[in-house]
C-alpha positions, 0 to 999 in steps of 0.5 A, a space after each residue: 499753270 505755275 512752274 511747279 510742273 516738271 517734265 521728264 522722260 521715262 524709258 520702258 526698259 528702265 522704268 520701275 514697276 511703280 512708274 510703269 503701273 501709273 500709266 497702265 492703270 490709266 490705260 486700263 481705266 480708259 480701255 486703251 491697249 497696254 504699252 509694249 515696254 521695250 518699244 515705248 518712251 513716255 514724257 511725263 508731267 509731274 507736280 512738285 510731289 511727283 504726282 502724275 499730271 499728264 503723259 504723252 507716249 512715243 511707241 513703236 508700232 509695227 507697220 506690216 506692208 506692202 504685200 506684193 505678189 508677182 502679177 502672174 501669181 496673183 490669185 494663187 495662195 501666195 498672198 494668203 500664206 504670206 499674210 498668215 505667216 506674218 500674222 503668226 510672227 506678230 503673235 509669236 513676238 507678242 506685238 502690242 498691235 500692228 498696222 497697215 495701209 490697205 490700198 486695195 480691196 483685196 488687202 482690206 478683205 484679207 486684213 479683216 479676215 485676220 481680225 484687223 479692224 478699220 480705223 475710223 479716227 483721223 490718222 496723221 503722218 509727218 514727213 
């Protein structure tokens, strides 16, 4: 591709409605979740006319784990209440989504009971 491509960052909180709608239209058309403007930054590629050629999103997604209960209290309702209160909080703050690593079957079951779905796609982590 020639040098007619420019790259720039667009910050969610300062983006214009027109800038943000360009991403939203593509997200909706592909069946992807909307971005959370306060926690997103988008690197865009544009042609010499300002037409969108591509974008790559950096977004903060809450990570809701670990969940721990004292061994002597496991099997009580403490874990369930903690999970319910966390779910209530995430809904109250209108989190775009959230994730957790279910490293045991109990947490996996609790997550599914609260409407979470297991990710089937490969997940990569940078350390």
